[in-house]
C-alpha positions as CSV (number, residue, x, y, z in Angstrom):
1,G,-22.2,31.5,14.8
2,R,-21.4,34.0,11.8
3,D,-21.7,33.7,8.5
4,I,-18.8,34.2,6.2
5,K,-18.7,35.2,2.9
6,V,-16.2,33.3,0.6
7,E,-16.0,34.9,-2.5
8,T,-12.8,33.3,-3.8
9,V,-10.7,30.0,-3.5
10,N,-7.0,30.7,-3.0
11,S,-6.0,27.5,-4.6
12,D,-4.5,27.0,-8.2
13,A,-6.5,23.6,-9.1
14,V,-10.0,25.8,-8.8
15,T,-11.8,24.1,-12.0
16,K,-13.2,27.1,-13.8
17,T,-13.7,26.0,-17.7
18,F,-16.0,23.2,-18.6
19,L,-17.0,21.7,-22.0
20,L,-20.6,20.4,-22.7
21,E,-19.9,17.9,-24.7
22,E,-23.1,17.0,-26.0
23,Q,-24.8,20.1,-26.5
24,Q,-21.3,21.8,-27.9
25,V,-21.4,24.6,-25.5
26,G,-18.2,26.0,-23.1
27,I,-18.9,27.6,-19.4
28,S,-16.3,29.4,-18.1
29,N,-16.8,30.9,-14.2
30,Y,-15.8,34.0,-12.4
31,G,-16.3,35.4,-9.1
32,Q,-18.0,33.7,-5.7
33,D,-16.2,30.1,-6.0
34,M,-18.5,28.5,-3.4
35,I,-21.5,28.4,-2.1
36,N,-22.9,27.4,1.1
37,G,-19.5,25.7,1.1
38,V,-19.8,23.6,-2.2
39,P,-16.9,24.6,-5.1
40,M,-19.1,26.3,-7.8
41,A,-17.4,22.7,-10.4
42,S,-19.8,21.0,-8.0
43,Y,-22.5,23.2,-8.9
44,I,-21.8,23.0,-12.8
45,G,-21.9,19.3,-12.8
46,S,-25.0,19.3,-11.1
47,F,-26.5,21.4,-13.8
48,I,-25.5,20.0,-16.8
49,E,-26.9,16.4,-14.9
50,E,-30.1,17.7,-13.8
51,A,-31.5,20.8,-15.3
52,L,-30.4,20.4,-19.5
53,V,-31.5,18.0,-22.1
54,S,-30.2,17.7,-25.6
55,A,-31.9,19.6,-27.2
56,D,-30.5,22.4,-25.2
57,D,-28.2,24.4,-27.3
58,V,-26.1,27.9,-26.9
59,A,-28.5,30.1,-27.1
60,T,-30.9,28.3,-24.2
61,I,-28.3,27.0,-21.6
62,P,-27.6,30.9,-20.3
63,K,-30.8,31.4,-18.8
64,K,-31.0,28.2,-17.3
65,L,-27.6,28.5,-16.1
66,I,-28.7,31.7,-14.3
67,D,-32.0,30.2,-13.0
68,Y,-31.1,27.5,-12.0
69,F,-28.5,29.5,-9.1
70,R,-31.1,31.9,-8.9
71,D,-33.1,28.6,-7.4
72,F,-30.6,28.3,-4.1
73,A,-28.3,31.3,-4.7
74,P,-29.9,34.5,-5.8
75,K,-27.6,36.9,-4.5
76,A,-24.7,34.7,-5.1
77,D,-21.8,36.6,-6.3
78,A,-20.6,34.8,-9.3
79,G,-21.0,34.9,-13.2
80,F,-20.0,32.9,-16.6
81,H,-19.9,33.4,-19.8
82,V,-21.1,31.0,-22.1
83,V,-19.5,30.1,-25.8
84,G,-20.7,28.1,-28.9
85,Y,-21.6,27.8,-31.9
86,K,-25.9,27.7,-33.0
87,K,-26.5,27.0,-36.5
88,E,-29.4,29.4,-38.2
89,Q,-30.3,29.2,-42.0
90,R,-27.4,26.1,-42.4
91,I,-24.5,28.5,-40.8
92,S,-22.5,28.0,-37.6
93,V,-23.5,31.6,-36.3
94,P,-21.3,32.1,-32.7
95,Y,-22.4,33.2,-30.0
96,V,-20.8,34.9,-26.2
97,F,-23.5,35.7,-23.5
98,R,-21.8,36.8,-20.2
99,C,-24.4,36.1,-17.4
100,H,-24.4,37.0,-13.4
101,V,-26.2,35.5,-10.9
102,A,-27.1,38.6,-8.0
103,N,-28.1,40.6,-11.2
104,N,-30.2,38.3,-12.9
105,K,-28.5,38.7,-16.0
106,V,-28.0,37.2,-19.5
107,E,-26.5,39.8,-21.8
108,R,-25.1,38.3,-25.6
109,R,-21.6,39.7,-26.3
110,N,-20.6,39.2,-29.8
111,V,-23.1,41.5,-31.6
112,R,-23.6,45.0,-33.1
113,P,-26.9,46.7,-32.5
114,N,-27.3,46.5,-36.0
115,K,-27.3,42.4,-35.5
116,S,-24.2,41.7,-37.1
117,I,-21.5,39.5,-35.2
118,A,-18.7,41.4,-33.3
119,Y,-15.5,39.7,-32.8
120,G,-13.1,40.8,-30.1
121,A,-12.6,39.7,-26.6
122,S,-14.6,39.2,-23.0
123,W,-13.6,39.5,-19.9
124,S,-14.5,39.4,-16.1
125,G,-13.2,38.4,-12.5
126,Q,-10.2,40.6,-11.9
127,T,-10.2,42.9,-14.5
128,D,-8.4,45.7,-14.0
129,I,-4.9,44.7,-14.9
130,L,-6.2,43.7,-18.5
131,T,-8.3,46.9,-18.9
132,S,-6.1,48.7,-18.1
133,I,-3.7,47.8,-20.7
134,I,-6.3,47.1,-23.6
135,N,-9.1,50.5,-23.2
136,P,-7.8,54.0,-23.6
137,V,-7.7,55.9,-20.4
138,I,-10.2,58.9,-19.6
139,I,-10.8,61.3,-17.4
140,K,-12.9,64.1,-17.2
141,D,-12.1,67.5,-17.5
142,E,-12.7,71.0,-15.0
143,K,-15.8,71.4,-17.5
144,G,-17.2,67.8,-17.3
145,Q,-16.4,66.8,-20.7
146,E,-14.5,63.6,-21.1
147,K,-10.8,63.6,-22.0
148,V,-8.9,60.8,-24.3
149,I,-5.5,60.8,-21.3
150,R,-4.2,57.5,-22.8
151,A,-5.2,55.7,-26.1
152,P,-3.9,52.5,-26.5
153,A,-3.2,50.9,-30.4
154,P,-6.4,49.2,-31.6
155,I,-6.7,45.5,-31.7
156,I,-8.2,44.9,-34.9
157,W,-10.3,42.2,-33.6
158,D,-11.8,40.9,-37.0
159,A,-8.5,40.1,-38.9
160,M,-7.1,38.0,-35.6
161,T,-6.3,34.2,-36.6
162,L,-7.4,31.0,-34.5
163,Q,-3.6,31.1,-33.5
164,D,-3.4,34.8,-32.3
165,A,-6.7,34.5,-30.7
166,I,-5.4,31.5,-27.9
167,D,-1.8,33.4,-27.9
168,F,-3.5,36.7,-26.6
169,A,-6.4,34.5,-24.4
170,I,-2.8,33.0,-23.2
171,F,-1.6,36.1,-22.7
172,S,-4.3,37.8,-20.8
173,I,-4.4,35.6,-17.8
174,R,-0.7,35.4,-17.2
175,T,0.1,39.0,-17.2
176,T,-2.8,39.0,-15.0
177,I,-1.2,36.6,-13.1
178,D,2.5,38.3,-13.5
179,T,0.9,41.4,-12.4
180,M,-1.1,40.2,-9.6
181,R,2.4,38.6,-7.9
182,F,4.1,41.8,-7.1
183,Q,1.0,43.9,-5.7
184,A,-0.4,44.0,-2.6
185,R,-3.6,42.4,-3.2
186,P,-5.1,38.1,-3.5
187,K,-3.6,36.4,-5.3
188,N,-6.4,34.5,-6.6
189,V,-5.6,34.3,-10.2
190,G,-3.2,31.7,-10.8
191,G,-2.6,28.1,-11.9
192,P,-2.3,26.0,-15.3
193,I,-3.8,28.3,-18.0
194,D,-7.0,26.5,-20.1
195,V,-8.0,27.0,-23.0
196,L,-11.2,26.2,-24.4
197,L,-11.3,26.9,-27.7
198,F,-14.4,26.0,-30.3
199,T,-14.5,26.2,-33.9
200,P,-17.7,25.6,-35.7
């Protein structure tokens, strides 16, 4: 009896996107696909049934989600994106959180330091392919100073249309799948691409 950590499941049928209809919140998971031999989708279903109440919303669910998993698997290398809108002074405000079980981390991703809304993209899991396309490549020179050696053209997130955002999400995943196909690495991104869309 030796314990084996199963980080991902090589199946195109793994459910990673969930709609919490009553709360109008979306959850996607990344990282470890199974805990104690049980798929993450089963745990998320149990979380929805056992831990949530009608009053929960996008602001309360991320912490509850991490607490739920830390109760029985505090070292799980599993993370989540939690998204939705919350009414604040009669205005629907978008919320995007990135959470991680082992790091005990809940972080709102779509606010600037001055608390204004930041538009953009947030991705986790197999990030290297998309990151190499979207973000600049920076190295340190002989003096230890950072130097940009490749600066891609910027994406104007604030001006992106809804259809462009959907297309970008599909492009991001499709590009990762297609690139991994030719690389000597586990093929743990694949299958049909689900897009969960939230509007106020």
